[in-house]
C-alpha positions in Angstrom: 0.0 0.0 0.0 1.4 3.3 -1.1 0.4 7.0 -0.8 -1.1 9.1 2.0 -4.3 8.7 4.0 -5.6 10.7 6.9 -8.6 9.5 8.9 -10.7 11.2 11.6 -11.8 9.7 14.9 -14.6 7.8 13.2 -12.3 6.1 10.7 -13.5 8.2 7.8 -10.8 9.1 5.2 -10.4 12.8 5.1 -7.3 13.0 2.8 -5.9 10.5 0.4 -4.3 10.3 -3.1 -7.2 8.4 -4.6 -10.1 10.9 -4.3 -10.8 14.5 -5.4 -11.3 17.3 -3.0 -13.7 20.2 -3.3 -11.9 23.5 -2.9 -12.9 27.1 -3.1 -12.6 28.7 -6.5 -14.2 32.1 -5.9 -16.4 33.9 -3.4 -18.2 37.2 -2.9 -21.0 39.3 -1.7 -23.9 40.1 -4.0 -26.4 42.9 -3.9 -29.1 41.4 -6.1 -31.3 44.5 -5.7 -34.5 44.1 -7.6 -32.9 42.8 -10.8 -34.6 39.8 -12.4 -31.3 38.4 -13.6 -27.8 39.0 -12.3 -24.5 37.8 -13.9 -21.4 37.2 -11.8 -18.0 36.8 -13.5 -15.2 35.0 -11.8 -11.9 36.9 -11.5 -10.2 33.9 -13.0 -12.0 31.2 -15.2 -12.5 27.8 -13.7 -10.5 25.3 -15.8 -12.1 22.0 -14.6 -14.0 19.8 -16.9 -17.1 19.7 -14.6 -18.8 23.1 -13.9 -18.2 24.6 -10.5 -20.9 24.2 -7.9 -22.5 27.5 -6.8 -23.5 27.9 -3.1 -25.4 30.9 -1.6 -26.7 32.1 1.7 -29.1 35.0 2.5 -27.7 38.2 4.1 -30.6 40.6 4.0 -34.0 41.2 2.4 -35.6 44.7 2.5 -39.1 43.5 3.0 -38.3 40.4 5.1 -39.7 38.1 2.4 -38.3 34.9 1.0 -35.5 34.9 -1.5 -35.8 32.6 -4.5 -33.3 31.8 -7.2 -32.5 29.6 -10.2 -28.9 29.4 -11.3 -27.0 28.6 -14.4 -23.2 28.3 -14.8 -21.7 30.2 -17.7 -19.0 28.8 -19.9 -17.8 25.4 -21.2 -15.6 22.6 -20.0 -12.2 24.0 -19.2 -13.4 27.6 -19.3 -16.2 28.3 -16.8 -16.4 32.1 -16.5 -19.2 32.7 -14.0 -22.9 32.2 -13.3 -26.3 33.7 -13.6 -29.0 34.0 -10.9 -32.6 34.4 -11.8 -34.5 36.2 -9.0 -38.1 35.2 -8.3 -38.8 38.1 -6.0 -38.1 41.5 -7.6 -40.3 43.5 -5.3 -37.6 43.6 -2.6 -33.9 44.4 -2.4 -32.0 41.1 -1.7 -28.4 40.5 -0.7 -26.5 37.3 -0.3 -23.1 35.7 0.1 -21.9 33.2 -2.5 -19.0 30.9 -3.3 -18.0 28.6 -6.2 -16.4 25.3 -5.5 -14.6 22.8 -7.8 -13.5 19.2 -7.5 -9.8 20.1 -7.8 -7.1 21.9 -5.8 -6.4 25.6 -6.4 -3.4 26.5 -8.5 -0.3 25.6 -6.5 1.8 28.5 -5.5 4.6 29.1 -2.9 7.3 26.8 -1.7 5.9 25.7 1.6 3.1 23.3 2.7 2.1 19.7 1.8 1.3 18.4 -1.7 -0.3 15.1 -2.5 0.0 13.6 -6.0 -2.1 10.9 -7.6 -0.7 7.9 -9.5 -0.3 10.0 -12.6 1.8 12.7 -10.9 -1.0 15.2 -10.8 -1.4 17.3 -7.7 -4.7 16.3 -6.1 -4.3 18.1 -2.8 -2.1 20.9 -1.4 -2.4 22.6 1.9 -2.9 26.1 0.6 -6.3 25.1 -0.9 -9.4 26.2 1.1 -11.4 23.1 1.3 -15.2 22.9 1.2 -17.0 20.6 3.6 -20.3 19.0 3.0 -22.5 19.5 6.1 -26.0 18.1 5.4 -28.4 16.8 2.7 -32.0 17.8 2.6 -34.3 15.1 1.0 -37.7 15.6 2.6 -40.1 18.4 1.5 -43.5 19.5 2.7 -46.0 21.3 0.5 -46.5 24.9 1.5 -48.7 26.6 -1.2 -49.6 26.5 -4.8 -51.0 28.9 -7.4 -51.8 28.5 -11.1 -48.1 29.1 -12.0 -46.0 27.6 -9.2 -45.8 25.5 -6.0 -43.7 26.0 -2.9 -42.3 23.3 -0.7 -40.4 23.7 2.6 -37.9 21.7 4.6 -37.4 21.6 8.3 -33.7 22.7 7.9 -32.5 26.2 8.6 -29.0 27.2 7.6 -26.4 27.5 10.3 -24.5 30.8 10.6 -21.7 29.5 8.4 -23.7 27.2 6.1 -24.5 27.6 2.4 -27.0 25.9 0.1 -26.2 24.5 -3.4 -28.2 26.4 -6.0 -26.5 25.5 -9.3 -28.5 22.2 -9.7 -31.7 24.3 -9.9 -31.5 25.8 -13.4 -33.1 23.3 -15.7 -36.1 21.1 -16.1 -36.3 18.1 -13.7 -38.4 15.1 -14.8 -38.0 12.3 -12.3 -38.0 14.4 -9.2 -41.3 16.1 -9.9 -43.9 13.5 -10.4 -42.7 12.6 -13.9 -43.5 16.1 -15.3 -41.3 18.8 -16.6 -40.8 21.5 -14.0 -38.3 24.2 -13.3 -37.0 23.9 -9.8 -35.6 26.8 -7.8 -34.2 27.2 -4.3 -36.0 29.5 -1.8 -34.5 30.9 1.4 -36.3 32.8 4.2 -34.4 35.7 5.7 -33.7 33.4 8.6 -32.2 30.8 6.3 -35.0 28.2 6.2 -34.5 26.2 2.9 -37.3 25.6 0.5 -38.0 24.7 -3.1 -40.2 26.1 -5.8 -41.5 24.5 -9.0 -42.8 26.2 -12.1 -45.4 25.3 -13.3 -47.3 24.1 -10.3 -47.1 20.5 -9.3 -48.9 18.0 -7.1 -49.4 18.9 -3.5 -48.4 15.3 -2.7 -44.7 16.4 -2.9 -41.8 16.6 -5.3 -40.4 13.2 -4.8 -36.7 12.6 -4.0 -34.8 15.8 -4.8 -31.7 16.2 -2.6 -30.3 19.6 -1.8 -26.7 19.9 -0.5 -25.5 22.2 2.3 -21.8 23.0 2.7 -19.4 25.1 4.7 -16.0 26.7 3.9 -13.1 25.3 5.9 
């Protein structure tokens, strides 16, 4: 057996040369205002094959109402340049924190620290990367309300003070998750951080099936 592995007290592997690690690519504060669509451009493009994962958390809403967003990543494999947020509540000024995470270490710089390489000699971890930690999954949703145009579902999960919710999976039609019907799915957040989902058009009040939403923290 060769390489490096670090385990926690429960025997779970935290670092090794066989698995990728999610690290911070970019972060920022966003004053969404009342804009329907907002574009965020990274300072440096993301060069991974897979698109970065976009996480957000609410900071402030002028009318104390829920924030709701759909998200799309901009670019192509090897050149992801940013993302777009579509705002479902343009009657209030909304503000949020965000970060983009990738399944790769940041560009290596400096002469100090630890580096781990895979079997091909590629750096898969180095100690100057800011790692992203998955904290919880949400899989259960309760119907809140429906109109002709949309439905709202809520969880029983409120974001912790340092927790973010993944929003970049909520930008396209979902078939299997929503009662075998095409629906746009968006993430909603109360000013206190209670996580919910919206579907457009409306769907059955019985639920939206299995649709996992990931929460994460910056290390």
